[in-house]
Backbone as CSV, one residue per row, in Angstrom:
resi,resn,N_x,N_y,N_z,CA_x,CA_y,CA_z,C_x,C_y,C_z
1,MET,117.037,135.682,114.537,116.477,134.777,115.534,116.680,135.372,116.916
2,ALA,115.620,135.517,117.676,115.692,136.115,119.003,116.532,135.249,119.929
3,ASN,117.186,135.896,120.897,118.070,135.179,121.808,117.349,134.086,122.583
4,ASN,116.073,134.324,122.904,115.338,133.362,123.724,114.479,132.409,122.892
5,TYR,114.634,132.437,121.580,113.834,131.573,120.721,114.320,130.136,120.848
6,ASP,113.407,129.238,121.144,113.753,127.830,121.328,112.936,127.001,120.336
7,ILE,113.571,126.568,119.255,112.870,125.822,118.216,112.325,124.505,118.755
8,LEU,113.037,123.872,119.688,112.550,122.610,120.249,111.271,122.819,121.050
9,GLU,111.209,123.895,121.795,109.985,124.192,122.550,108.812,124.420,121.610
10,GLN,109.068,125.079,120.477,108.021,125.304,119.483,107.527,123.979,118.898
11,LEU,108.464,123.095,118.607,108.112,121.778,118.068,107.315,120.968,119.095
12,PHE,107.755,121.016,120.340,107.095,120.282,121.429,105.659,120.778,121.611
13,ASP,105.482,122.090,121.622,104.132,122.666,121.799,103.235,122.307,120.615
14,LYS,103.789,122.312,119.420,103.005,121.959,118.229,102.548,120.506,118.312
15,ALA,103.454,119.625,118.714,103.108,118.207,118.829,102.046,117.987,119.911
16,LYS,102.157,118.700,121.020,101.176,118.562,122.108,99.794,119.025,121.680
17,SER,99.746,119.976,120.763,98.443,120.477,120.301,97.749,119.458,119.395
18,ILE,98.501,118.460,118.958,97.956,117.430,118.062,97.688,116.133,118.810
19,ASN,98.657,115.706,119.597,98.527,114.483,120.396,98.867,114.783,121.849
20,PRO,98.018,114.401,122.798,98.286,114.698,124.210,99.581,114.061,124.699
21,PHE,100.349,114.827,125.441,101.593,114.326,126.019,101.314,113.144,126.952
22,SER,100.170,113.193,127.617,99.815,112.140,128.581,99.550,110.792,127.919
23,ASP,99.294,110.793,126.604,99.026,109.543,125.885,100.301,108.863,125.381
24,ALA,101.425,109.533,125.543,102.684,109.006,125.001,103.242,107.895,125.882
25,HIS,103.727,106.848,125.232,104.405,105.758,125.940,105.898,105.897,125.714
26,PHE,106.648,106.056,126.800,108.087,106.271,126.708,108.854,104.978,126.934
27,THR,109.905,104.800,126.157,110.851,103.712,126.353,112.214,104.340,126.617
28,PHE,112.792,104.031,127.767,114.054,104.656,128.160,115.211,103.669,128.009
29,GLY,116.187,104.038,127.210,117.381,103.222,127.025,118.616,104.002,127.401
30,GLU,119.733,103.328,127.419,120.980,103.984,127.779,121.390,105.026,126.743
31,LYS,121.157,104.732,125.473,121.616,105.623,124.412,120.499,106.412,123.738
32,TYR,119.271,105.935,123.835,118.140,106.611,123.196,116.913,106.565,124.082
33,VAL,116.056,107.547,123.872,114.689,107.532,124.398,113.759,107.447,123.202
34,ALA,112.752,106.603,123.319,111.756,106.474,122.252,110.380,106.805,122.797
35,VAL,109.542,107.351,121.930,108.150,107.644,122.270,107.252,106.982,121.237
36,GLN,106.238,106.294,121.720,105.183,105.811,120.830,103.894,106.478,121.260
37,ASN,103.265,107.206,120.329,102.022,107.888,120.685,100.825,106.969,120.478
38,GLY,99.645,107.511,120.700,98.435,106.699,120.629,98.146,106.132,119.259
39,LEU,98.770,106.682,118.219,98.577,106.187,116.855,99.628,105.157,116.456
40,GLY,100.538,104.855,117.395,101.592,103.895,117.094,102.797,104.501,116.413
41,GLN,102.805,105.827,116.278,103.926,106.517,115.641,105.086,106.629,116.631
42,ILE,106.298,106.468,116.132,107.473,106.410,116.998,108.467,107.516,116.662
43,GLY,108.975,108.143,117.704,110.034,109.130,117.567,111.125,108.820,118.563
44,VAL,112.357,109.168,118.223,113.486,108.877,119.107,114.378,110.102,119.264
45,CYS,115.189,110.064,120.324,116.203,111.099,120.526,117.340,110.487,121.333
46,ALA,118.568,110.762,120.919,119.743,110.252,121.624,119.882,110.936,122.982
47,THR,120.327,110.178,123.972,120.447,110.703,125.338,121.764,111.431,125.573
48,LEU,122.787,111.113,124.783,124.122,111.705,124.955,124.624,111.550,126.391
49,GLY,124.363,110.382,126.950,124.868,110.092,128.284,124.004,110.600,129.418
50,LYS,122.911,111.304,129.100,122.014,111.794,130.147,121.119,110.657,130.641
51,LYS,120.853,110.640,131.943,119.959,109.658,132.524,118.535,110.182,132.427
52,VAL,117.781,109.621,131.498,116.401,110.057,131.276,115.468,108.940,131.712
53,ASP,114.521,109.278,132.605,113.569,108.269,133.074,112.245,108.941,133.434
54,HIS,111.352,108.169,134.063,110.003,108.676,134.353,110.005,109.864,135.310
55,THR,111.032,109.974,136.146,111.063,111.107,137.084,111.165,112.435,136.332
56,ASN,111.793,112.414,135.156,111.883,113.628,134.350,110.518,114.051,133.828
57,LEU,109.656,113.065,133.544,108.326,113.367,133.018,107.417,113.915,134.113
58,GLU,107.636,113.437,135.332,106.795,113.879,136.454,107.111,115.312,136.860
59,ASN,108.341,115.722,136.643,108.755,117.099,136.964,109.304,117.750,135.695
60,PHE,108.425,117.851,134.695,108.886,118.264,133.365,109.269,119.733,133.321
61,ASP,110.470,119.981,132.809,110.996,121.345,132.653,111.797,121.374,131.360
62,ILE,111.293,122.077,130.352,111.904,122.100,129.028,113.323,122.662,129.053
63,ASP,113.692,123.339,130.128,115.042,123.884,130.224,116.055,122.854,130.712
64,LYS,115.583,121.711,131.196,116.491,120.665,131.664,116.843,119.729,130.515
65,ALA,118.111,119.355,130.435,118.598,118.543,129.319,117.837,117.228,129.191
66,GLU,117.567,116.560,130.304,116.876,115.277,130.262,115.463,115.428,129.707
67,CYS,114.805,116.494,130.076,113.443,116.748,129.605,113.445,117.137,128.124
68,ARG,114.494,117.775,127.689,114.591,118.167,126.284,114.739,116.935,125.392
69,VAL,115.448,115.933,125.886,115.556,114.681,125.134,114.168,114.066,124.967
70,ALA,113.403,114.026,126.056,112.049,113.473,126.003,111.152,114.291,125.082
71,ALA,111.282,115.614,125.140,110.470,116.500,124.301,110.786,116.301,122.827
72,ASN,112.067,116.120,122.501,112.499,115.914,121.122,111.902,114.619,120.568
73,ALA,111.983,113.557,121.358,111.427,112.270,120.923,109.917,112.363,120.745
74,PHE,109.243,113.043,121.670,107.790,113.192,121.589,107.389,113.966,120.333
75,ALA,108.089,115.064,120.069,107.771,115.877,118.889,107.960,115.058,117.611
76,ASN,109.042,114.294,117.545,109.300,113.490,116.355,108.220,112.438,116.123
77,ALA,107.712,111.857,117.207,106.710,110.796,117.088,105.449,111.289,116.386
78,THR,105.109,112.537,116.586,103.904,113.089,115.958,104.215,113.821,114.656
79,LEU,105.139,114.765,114.709,105.343,115.683,113.582,106.004,115.032,112.379
80,ASN,106.878,114.055,112.607,107.592,113.450,111.484,106.697,112.613,110.584
81,TYR,105.501,112.284,111.070,104.573,111.487,110.271,103.555,112.354,109.519
82,LEU,103.618,113.650,109.752,102.642,114.552,109.143,103.165,115.226,107.873
83,VAL,104.411,114.969,107.541,105.010,115.601,106.363,105.338,114.534,105.324
84,GLU,105.425,114.978,104.090,105.783,114.084,102.998,107.272,114.258,102.701
85,PRO,108.089,113.222,102.953,109.522,113.350,102.680,109.784,113.606,101.195
86,ASP,110.897,114.267,100.922,111.284,114.503,99.532,111.983,113.297,98.928
87,GLY,112.411,112.397,99.774,113.070,111.205,99.262,113.511,110.275,100.361
88,VAL,113.912,109.078,99.954,114.469,108.073,100.852,115.903,107.874,100.419
89,SER,116.826,108.474,101.145,118.211,108.460,100.692,119.152,108.861,101.816
90,ASP,120.396,108.494,101.646,121.461,108.886,102.560,121.913,110.306,102.204
91,ILE,122.349,111.062,103.198,122.781,112.442,102.963,123.936,112.498,101.961
92,PHE,124.827,111.513,102.002,125.983,111.483,101.100,125.552,111.393,99.645
93,ASP,124.454,110.677,99.399,123.969,110.492,98.026,123.060,111.629,97.567
94,THR,122.699,112.520,98.466,121.737,113.574,98.150,122.378,114.955,98.016
95,VAL,123.349,115.228,98.868,123.972,116.556,98.898,125.362,116.490,98.274
96,ASP,125.651,117.435,97.383,126.970,117.527,96.756,127.869,118.392,97.643
97,PHE,128.625,117.748,98.523,129.474,118.491,99.448,130.765,118.975,98.793
98,SER,131.051,118.499,97.599,132.295,118.899,96.930,132.303,120.371,96.543
99,LYS,131.134,120.983,96.467,131.059,122.394,96.072,131.369,123.342,97.223
100,HIS,131.501,122.781,98.424,131.778,123.609,99.602,133.272,123.596,99.912
101,THR,133.780,124.735,100.322,135.218,124.857,100.590,135.545,124.776,102.078
102,ASN,134.583,125.084,102.930,134.797,125.027,104.383,133.666,124.242,105.024
103,LEU,133.836,122.921,105.039,132.813,122.018,105.562,133.124,121.657,107.009
104,VAL,132.166,121.941,107.890,132.304,121.616,109.305,131.253,120.573,109.676
105,MET,131.664,119.586,110.444,130.737,118.575,110.954,130.705,118.666,112.474
106,ILE,129.517,118.840,113.026,129.376,118.892,114.481,128.588,117.664,114.928
107,GLY,129.286,116.790,115.639,128.782,115.462,115.949,129.465,114.509,114.992
108,TYR,130.227,113.574,115.520,131.042,112.703,114.664,130.196,111.593,114.053
109,PHE,130.026,111.641,112.727,129.334,110.596,111.977,130.400,109.821,111.203
110,GLY,130.902,108.746,111.814,132.047,108.028,111.292,131.884,107.518,109.873
111,SER,130.756,106.873,109.583,130.566,106.302,108.246,130.489,107.391,107.189
112,LEU,129.887,108.537,107.528,129.803,109.643,106.578,131.183,110.247,106.339
113,VAL,131.964,110.392,107.382,133.324,110.916,107.235,134.119,110.040,106.274
114,GLN,133.999,108.742,106.429,134.723,107.818,105.562,134.273,107.953,104.105
115,LYS,132.969,108.086,103.888,132.457,108.255,102.529,132.958,109.557,101.914
116,LEU,132.945,110.629,102.698,133.412,111.924,102.196,134.893,111.855,101.827
117,GLN,135.664,111.171,102.650,137.102,111.088,102.405,137.415,110.321,101.127
118,THR,136.553,109.380,100.757,136.770,108.650,99.497,136.623,109.575,98.290
119,LYS,135.928,110.707,98.503,135.759,111.701,97.433,136.737,112.862,97.592
120,GLY,137.682,112.707,98.512,138.665,113.758,98.730,138.144,114.920,99.540
121,ILE,137.019,114.733,100.235,136.411,115.790,101.053,136.761,115.528,102.510
122,LYS,137.372,116.510,103.154,137.814,116.329,104.539,137.143,117.361,105.451
123,PRO,136.035,116.970,106.071,135.343,117.908,106.965,136.136,118.143,108.242
124,LEU,135.957,119.326,108.803,136.514,119.636,110.114,135.482,119.179,111.147
125,VAL,135.865,118.211,111.976,134.895,117.528,112.831,135.049,117.927,114.295
126,PHE,133.903,118.228,114.914,133.860,118.534,116.346,132.828,117.630,117.004
127,ASP,133.109,117.227,118.232,132.173,116.407,118.971,132.381,116.669,120.460
128,ILE,131.255,116.783,121.190,131.343,116.997,122.635,132.135,115.872,123.281
129,ASP,131.961,114.655,122.738,132.740,113.513,123.205,134.114,113.574,122.541
130,GLN,135.081,114.074,123.260,136.415,114.263,122.693,137.169,112.950,122.485
131,HIS,136.572,111.835,122.913,137.191,110.537,122.678,136.875,110.020,121.268
132,GLU,135.881,110.645,120.621,135.604,110.277,119.236,136.780,110.745,118.378
133,ALA,137.106,109.975,117.362,138.259,110.354,116.544,137.885,110.249,115.060
134,PRO,138.402,111.115,114.199,139.269,112.246,114.551,138.436,113.511,114.775
135,VAL,138.569,114.127,115.920,137.843,115.372,116.190,138.822,116.453,116.619
136,LEU,138.420,117.691,116.367,139.238,118.837,116.735,138.862,119.326,118.133
137,PRO,139.757,120.056,118.790,139.453,120.590,120.127,138.229,121.508,120.084
138,MET,137.345,121.383,121.064,136.107,122.158,121.082,136.357,123.666,121.124
139,ASP,137.499,124.079,121.676,137.751,125.522,121.753,138.046,126.142,120.389
140,LYS,138.159,125.306,119.358,138.359,125.805,118.001,137.045,125.888,117.211
141,GLN,135.963,125.360,117.782,134.712,125.249,117.029,134.178,126.601,116.578
142,HIS,134.139,127.570,117.473,133.600,128.884,117.131,134.371,129.509,115.976
143,GLU,135.676,129.397,116.029,136.536,129.970,114.986,136.217,129.383,113.610
144,TYR,136.069,128.081,113.540,135.815,127.428,112.251,134.380,127.643,111.776
145,LEU,133.454,127.758,112.704,132.058,127.994,112.316,131.882,129.358,111.652
146,THR,132.649,130.330,112.069,132.492,131.681,111.515,132.841,131.744,110.030
147,VAL,133.660,130.808,109.551,134.058,130.817,108.136,133.469,129.638,107.358
148,ALA,132.670,128.816,108.020,132.085,127.645,107.357,131.067,128.066,106.310
149,ASP,131.085,127.381,105.155,130.025,127.612,104.177,129.023,126.461,104.181
150,CYS,129.317,125.422,104.965,128.385,124.300,105.108,128.643,123.611,106.449
151,VAL,127.568,123.261,107.137,127.684,122.558,108.421,126.771,121.340,108.409
152,ILE,127.352,120.190,108.666,126.571,118.972,108.916,126.402,118.904,110.422
153,LEU,125.172,119.052,110.880,124.914,119.262,112.304,124.067,118.150,112.900
154,THR,124.589,117.519,113.940,123.803,116.518,114.635,122.546,117.150,115.229
155,SER,121.432,116.477,115.077,120.179,117.040,115.592,120.070,116.949,117.107
156,THR,121.012,116.259,117.754,121.039,116.290,119.215,121.414,117.679,119.725
157,SER,121.857,118.555,118.821,122.127,119.948,119.202,120.859,120.646,119.679
158,LEU,119.701,120.144,119.263,118.436,120.724,119.719,118.195,120.419,121.188
159,SER,118.449,119.179,121.580,118.180,118.790,122.965,119.296,119.210,123.919
160,ASN,120.536,119.278,123.427,121.615,119.650,124.359,121.823,121.166,124.458
161,GLY,121.002,121.933,123.735,121.002,123.381,123.903,122.063,124.141,123.130
162,THR,122.747,123.481,122.187,123.808,124.166,121.443,123.351,124.696,120.087
163,PHE,122.161,124.323,119.660,121.689,124.677,118.315,121.675,126.184,118.076
164,ASN,121.068,126.938,118.982,120.965,128.388,118.794,122.322,129.048,118.629
165,GLY,123.274,128.659,119.472,124.597,129.262,119.412,125.288,128.987,118.094
166,ILE,125.092,127.787,117.569,125.698,127.418,116.287,125.093,128.237,115.155
167,VAL,123.770,128.347,115.145,123.082,129.109,114.102,123.513,130.576,114.128
168,LYS,123.691,131.118,115.313,124.079,132.525,115.425,125.539,132.764,115.044
169,THR,126.344,131.713,115.129,127.771,131.865,114.836,128.062,131.805,113.345
170,VAL,127.354,130.946,112.631,127.617,130.824,111.186,127.079,132.048,110.454
171,ASN,127.618,132.292,109.263,127.155,133.443,108.496,125.812,133.127,107.824
172,PRO,125.075,134.151,107.405,123.731,133.937,106.847,123.709,133.074,105.590
173,GLN,124.834,133.027,104.852,124.871,132.252,103.612,125.255,130.784,103.827
174,CYS,125.588,130.431,105.044,126.005,129.060,105.354,124.822,128.097,105.216
175,SER,125.087,126.903,104.689,124.062,125.865,104.569,124.212,124.866,105.715
176,ILE,123.120,124.656,106.454,123.123,123.698,107.560,122.255,122.508,107.183
177,TYR,122.818,121.317,107.373,122.069,120.079,107.147,121.975,119.325,108.462
178,MET,120.751,119.137,108.949,120.507,118.425,110.195,120.520,116.926,109.927
179,LEU,121.163,116.176,110.817,121.369,114.756,110.547,121.194,113.902,111.794
180,GLY,120.605,112.722,111.586,120.500,111.720,112.643,119.064,111.350,112.954
181,PRO,118.869,110.214,113.622,117.511,109.765,113.965,116.729,110.746,114.838
182,SER,117.438,111.645,115.528,116.770,112.631,116.395,116.189,113.804,115.612
183,THR,116.366,113.830,114.306,115.996,114.992,113.491,114.487,115.199,113.367
184,PRO,113.983,116.376,113.747,112.587,116.731,113.449,112.469,117.071,111.963
185,LEU,111.417,116.605,111.332,111.219,116.842,109.898,110.172,117.920,109.637
186,ASP,109.732,118.590,110.670,108.645,119.564,110.567,109.090,120.861,109.882
187,ASP,108.111,121.542,109.273,108.375,122.816,108.586,108.972,123.874,109.506
188,LEU,108.721,123.795,110.802,109.275,124.781,111.724,110.798,124.850,111.623
189,MET,111.421,123.739,111.288,112.885,123.740,111.171,113.352,124.671,110.056
190,PHE,112.519,124.844,109.041,112.899,125.695,107.919,112.639,127.180,108.193
191,THR,112.139,127.499,109.386,112.054,128.911,109.769,113.443,129.451,110.112
192,ILE,114.403,128.555,110.275,115.805,128.958,110.452,116.419,129.039,109.050
193,PRO,116.735,130.241,108.559,117.128,130.417,107.151,118.289,129.538,106.693
194,GLN,119.250,129.291,107.570,120.421,128.523,107.140,120.132,127.029,106.984
195,VAL,119.059,126.542,107.594,118.742,125.108,107.508,118.249,124.786,106.106
196,LYS,119.016,123.984,105.389,118.690,123.660,103.996,118.172,122.235,103.822
197,GLY,118.451,121.366,104.789,117.992,119.993,104.652,117.856,119.295,105.993
198,LEU,116.895,118.381,106.066,116.624,117.603,107.274,116.739,116.126,106.918
199,PHE,117.701,115.456,107.514,117.934,114.046,107.218,117.666,113.229,108.474
200,GLY,116.474,112.622,108.510,116.057,111.895,109.698,115.537,110.513,109.385
201,SER,114.601,110.056,110.214,114.135,108.678,110.100,112.652,108.558,110.415
202,ILE,112.041,107.570,109.783,110.668,107.185,110.063,110.674,105.699,110.434
203,PHE,109.875,105.359,111.442,109.795,103.977,111.900,108.435,103.382,111.557
204,PRO,108.364,102.074,111.362,107.060,101.444,111.142,106.161,101.665,112.344
205,LEU,104.871,101.776,112.102,103.925,101.940,113.212,103.999,100.738,114.144
206,HIS,103.882,101.011,115.435,103.857,99.961,116.467,105.067,99.034,116.368
207,SER,106.248,99.598,116.081,107.440,98.762,115.912,107.989,98.335,117.271
208,THR,107.529,97.207,117.759,108.016,96.700,119.045,109.502,96.354,118.961
209,GLU,109.972,95.982,117.789,111.396,95.669,117.640,112.248,96.899,117.941
210,THR,111.856,98.037,117.392,112.591,99.275,117.653,112.608,99.587,119.142
211,LEU,111.448,99.528,119.766,111.337,99.873,121.184,112.131,98.904,122.050
212,ASN,112.085,97.630,121.719,112.824,96.630,122.507,114.329,96.838,122.395
213,LEU,114.800,97.145,121.201,116.233,97.365,121.001,116.711,98.593,121.776
214,ILE,115.911,99.644,121.773,116.277,100.858,122.517,116.259,100.579,124.012
215,ALA,115.267,99.836,124.481,115.181,99.476,125.904,116.394,98.661,126.343
216,GLN,116.935,97.876,125.417,118.096,97.040,125.722,119.407,97.817,125.682
217,GLY,119.334,99.105,125.333,120.522,99.954,125.357,121.244,100.122,124.046
218,TYR,120.628,99.655,122.958,121.280,99.783,121.661,121.258,101.230,121.174
219,GLY,122.285,101.566,120.376,122.352,102.869,119.735,121.899,102.779,118.298
220,THR,122.257,103.796,117.510,121.788,103.882,116.123,122.095,102.619,115.316
221,ARG,123.304,102.131,115.418,123.676,100.953,114.631,122.843,99.736,114.994
222,GLY,122.405,99.688,116.241,121.645,98.533,116.702,120.215,98.485,116.210
223,PHE,119.620,99.675,115.964,118.211,99.672,115.529,118.000,100.253,114.132
224,MET,119.061,100.641,113.454,118.894,101.333,112.175,118.208,100.464,111.110
225,HIS,118.301,99.136,111.251,117.636,98.269,110.266,116.119,98.327,110.390
226,THR,115.612,98.912,111.487,114.157,99.027,111.668,113.615,100.354,111.157
227,MET,114.480,101.267,110.747,114.028,102.605,110.352,114.262,102.846,108.866
228,ARG,113.581,103.862,108.377,113.729,104.269,106.984,114.344,105.658,106.964
229,LYS,115.498,105.791,106.326,116.144,107.100,106.230,115.401,107.953,105.215
230,VAL,114.939,109.103,105.659,114.218,110.004,104.767,114.811,111.422,104.907
231,TYR,114.494,112.257,103.925,114.964,113.620,104.018,113.943,114.612,103.478
232,ARG,114.095,115.857,103.919,113.331,116.970,103.367,114.314,118.078,103.024
233,ALA,114.107,118.712,101.901,114.970,119.805,101.458,114.189,121.107,101.405
234,ARG,114.879,122.192,101.698,114.236,123.502,101.617,113.789,123.755,100.190
235,LYS,112.542,124.181,100.058,111.988,124.453,98.723,112.386,125.842,98.250
């Protein structure tokens, strides 16, 4: 993968070639940004504390974190509806993590950690938000990634600019599973050899409930009852 290769920019350009960016309706919340395109399709992306609003759209720059959040949501609104999911299931019920000896989780998914621990699986967890618990110090992340044979990776890594560095750090045989409502389900994600699965979400068309909840500042737990968890696996 070239140093300057930006998978999110590729996804954004692909989505724009299908649906005009100018036709997108944005909903800005404290924790998420949502996009509804002209067909009523909805995509979301977590803000991770970034202030994203209309001023970012007026001065759009894919290199800025706030604009990347908007681009991720826009791409999901179009591209995630063009593929056929392999199933409707939770990642815990789909992937056998017990076969991995060095499991790293980047982005703290509390409910998944608890499920894994019930099976005696203890992932090494890192999160930019060091107040999340239990997480390891960020200065240890590179060290553990170099020996990881599996990584559960938050898809917000695409918008916050850490995805490329993570992919380059893990070994070629490592399996990466992208997770969260921000996940793009497009085939472009599988151009990254280590990416083995995409675990994201699809929303009902014209879901005003989803948009209203995001506008009110709710996070994943607040709107998850409006979405359908779906996944795609590398063929």
